[in-house]
VEXMARVO-830049 format. One record per atom (N, C-alpha, C): atom name; x, y, z. Coordinates in steps of 0.05 Angstrom, whole numbers. Example, Ala and Ser with C-alpha at 12.3 -4.5 7.8 and 13.67 -1.06 7.14 Angstrom:
<rs>
(r "N", (264, -114, 156)) (r "CA", (246, -90, 156)) (r "C", (264, -66, 156)) (r "N", (257, -45, 142)) (r "CA", (273, -21, 143)) (r "C", (258, 1, 157)) 
</rs>
This chain:
<rs>
(r "N", (263, 146, -90)) (r "CA", (251, 115, -91)) (r "C", (231, 124, -101)) (r "N", (224, 102, -126)) (r "CA", (196, 101, -140)) (r "C", (179, 80, -136)) (r "N", (152, 79, -134)) (r "CA", (138, 55, -126)) (r "C", (110, 53, -142)) (r "N", (106, 29, -156)) (r "CA", (74, 34, -162)) (r "C", (57, 24, -143)) (r "N", (42, 37, -135)) (r "CA", (16, 34, -117)) (r "C", (-2, 28, -132)) (r "N", (-19, 5, -127)) (r "CA", (-48, -2, -138)) (r "C", (-68, -2, -114)) (r "N", (-93, 2, -120)) (r "CA", (-114, 3, -100)) (r "C", (-139, -16, -110)) (r "N", (-154, -29, -92)) (r "CA", (-176, -47, -102)) (r "C", (-202, -38, -81)) (r "N", (-219, -49, -93)) (r "CA", (-242, -36, -78)) (r "C", (-245, -10, -73)) (r "N", (-260, -11, -47)) (r "CA", (-264, 17, -37)) (r "C", (-237, 36, -36)) (r "N", (-221, 24, -35)) (r "CA", (-199, 38, -29)) (r "C", (-190, 52, -61)) (r "N", (-200, 48, -78)) (r "CA", (-192, 53, -100)) (r "C", (-204, 78, -106)) (r "N", (-236, 83, -91)) (r "CA", (-246, 109, -91)) (r "C", (-224, 137, -85)) (r "N", (-210, 138, -60)) (r "CA", (-191, 156, -62)) (r "C", (-166, 144, -61)) (r "N", (-159, 132, -71)) (r "CA", (-136, 126, -78)) (r "C", (-124, 112, -102)) (r "N", (-114, 138, -120)) (r "CA", (-112, 131, -155)) (r "C", (-93, 112, -158)) (r "N", (-95, 98, -175)) (r "CA", (-70, 74, -188)) (r "C", (-40, 96, -194)) (r "N", (-25, 97, -184)) (r "CA", (-5, 118, -188)) (r "C", (23, 108, -178)) (r "N", (47, 115, -192)) (r "CA", (75, 114, -186)) (r "C", (80, 146, -166)) (r "N", (89, 129, -139)) (r "CA", (101, 153, -114)) (r "C", (129, 156, -124)) (r "N", (132, 173, -114)) (r "CA", (158, 183, -110)) (r "C", (173, 188, -81)) (r "N", (173, 159, -66)) (r "CA", (184, 167, -34)) (r "C", (210, 164, -22)) (r "N", (216, 180, -11)) (r "CA", (245, 183, 6)) (r "C", (241, 184, 37)) (r "N", (264, 162, 48)) (r "CA", (257, 158, 71)) (r "C", (242, 135, 82)) (r "N", (228, 120, 62)) (r "CA", (213, 102, 71)) (r "C", (225, 76, 64)) (r "N", (230, 57, 80)) (r "CA", (250, 32, 76)) (r "C", (230, 11, 82)) (r "N", (206, 5, 87)) (r "CA", (199, -18, 101)) (r "C", (166, -17, 95)) (r "N", (146, -35, 101)) (r "CA", (116, -38, 89)) (r "C", (111, -25, 119)) (r "N", (114, -26, 137)) (r "CA", (107, -9, 160)) (r "C", (110, 28, 155)) (r "N", (136, 28, 154)) (r "CA", (141, 58, 144)) (r "C", (114, 69, 123)) (r "N", (113, 57, 100)) (r "CA", (94, 59, 79)) (r "C", (73, 55, 87)) (r "N", (62, 43, 107)) (r "CA", (31, 43, 116)) (r "C", (24, 79, 134)) (r "N", (40, 77, 151)) (r "CA", (38, 101, 165)) (r "C", (45, 126, 151)) (r "N", (58, 125, 128)) (r "CA", (68, 151, 106)) (r "C", (32, 148, 91)) (r "N", (24, 129, 81)) (r "CA", (2, 127, 66)) (r "C", (-26, 138, 79)) (r "N", (-27, 129, 107)) (r "CA", (-51, 141, 122)) (r "C", (-44, 171, 133)) (r "N", (-22, 180, 133)) (r "CA", (-21, 208, 130)) (r "C", (-28, 225, 104)) (r "N", (-26, 215, 89)) (r "CA", (-33, 227, 62)) (r "C", (-56, 218, 52)) (r "N", (-63, 200, 57)) (r "CA", (-100, 187, 53)) (r "C", (-113, 193, 77)) (r "N", (-120, 206, 92)) (r "CA", (-127, 207, 125)) (r "C", (-152, 183, 120)) (r "N", (-171, 177, 105)) (r "CA", (-186, 162, 106)) (r "C", (-179, 132, 105)) (r "N", (-154, 127, 96)) (r "CA", (-148, 96, 102)) (r "C", (-140, 93, 127)) (r "N", (-133, 107, 146)) (r "CA", (-124, 99, 171)) (r "C", (-152, 87, 193)) (r "N", (-176, 95, 184)) (r "CA", (-201, 87, 192)) (r "C", (-210, 58, 182)) (r "N", (-191, 53, 157)) (r "CA", (-201, 24, 146)) (r "C", (-177, 3, 155)) (r "N", (-197, -27, 150)) (r "CA", (-180, -48, 146)) (r "C", (-169, -51, 116)) (r "N", (-148, -55, 117)) (r "CA", (-129, -64, 88)) (r "C", (-112, -76, 93)) (r "N", (-99, -93, 78)) (r "CA", (-78, -114, 70)) (r "C", (-57, -99, 53)) (r "N", (-33, -102, 50)) (r "CA", (-16, -90, 37)) (r "C", (-3, -123, 21)) (r "N", (6, -121, -9)) (r "CA", (14, -138, -23)) (r "C", (42, -118, -35)) (r "N", (64, -140, -37)) (r "CA", (92, -131, -37)) (r "C", (92, -145, -69)) (r "N", (96, -139, -89)) (r "CA", (102, -150, -113)) (r "C", (82, -178, -119)) (r "N", (63, -171, -114)) (r "CA", (37, -194, -123)) (r "C", (38, -219, -86)) (r "N", (54, -213, -68)) (r "CA", (58, -225, -49)) (r "C", (47, -211, -28)) (r "N", (22, -226, -13)) (r "CA", (11, -213, 15)) (r "C", (34, -206, 36)) (r "N", (33, -185, 44)) (r "CA", (55, -186, 72)) (r "C", (43, -194, 94)) (r "N", (54, -206, 112)) (r "CA", (49, -229, 126)) (r "C", (57, -203, 155)) (r "N", (90, -194, 140)) (r "CA", (100, -186, 169)) (r "C", (119, -155, 153)) (r "N", (131, -137, 173)) (r "CA", (142, -114, 151)) (r "C", (164, -125, 138)) (r "N", (159, -114, 116)) (r "CA", (178, -123, 97)) (r "C", (194, -95, 84)) (r "N", (219, -107, 74)) (r "CA", (231, -83, 67)) (r "C", (224, -78, 33)) (r "N", (233, -52, 27)) (r "CA", (217, -48, -1)) (r "C", (241, -34, -15)) (r "N", (232, -34, -48)) (r "CA", (256, -28, -62)) (r "C", (248, -12, -82)) (r "N", (269, -1, -96)) (r "CA", (260, 24, -120)) (r "C", (245, 6, -136)) (r "N", (227, 13, -149)) (r "CA", (213, 1, -169)) (r "C", (193, -18, -161)) (r "N", (185, -22, -129)) (r "CA", (172, -45, -125)) (r "C", (138, -35, -130)) (r "N", (115, -58, -130)) (r "CA", (93, -56, -129)) (r "C", (87, -62, -106)) (r "N", (60, -40, -95)) (r "CA", (56, -41, -72)) (r "C", (21, -43, -77)) (r "N", (4, -64, -74)) (r "CA", (-19, -65, -77)) (r "C", (-38, -55, -50)) (r "N", (-58, -43, -44)) (r "CA", (-68, -34, -22)) (r "C", (-97, -58, -31)) (r "N", (-109, -72, -11)) (r "CA", (-127, -87, -14)) (r "C", (-151, -91, 11)) (r "N", (-175, -86, 3)) (r "CA", (-187, -84, 26)) (r "C", (-200, -122, 36)) (r "N", (-212, -125, 62)) (r "CA", (-215, -150, 64)) (r "C", (-233, -163, 43)) (r "N", (-229, -189, 41)) (r "CA", (-243, -203, 12)) (r "C", (-246, -227, 30)) (r "N", (-263, -242, 11)) (r "CA", (-270, -270, 23)) (r "C", (-277, -288, -8)) (r "N", (-267, -307, -3)) (r "CA", (-273, -322, -26)) (r "C", (-282, -357, -22)) (r "N", (-282, -369, -39)) (r "CA", (-302, -390, -34)) (r "C", (-301, -408, -66)) 
</rs>
């Protein structure tokens, strides 16, 4: 399965935007574990995932060609 990975803020310092080919990963929890394994710096950071421009609030299924954004904590006003 192929996904588009987009990173923002401090995360983009060590995770380039890219298309990833992944196998055996079916949901956002699995993807988070996989990413923290290949990018060890990520495990020590707080971040959120967005799946196809929607913030992930709970474990969600991932499909081929989905877009995943990694976002550091942010505030607005």
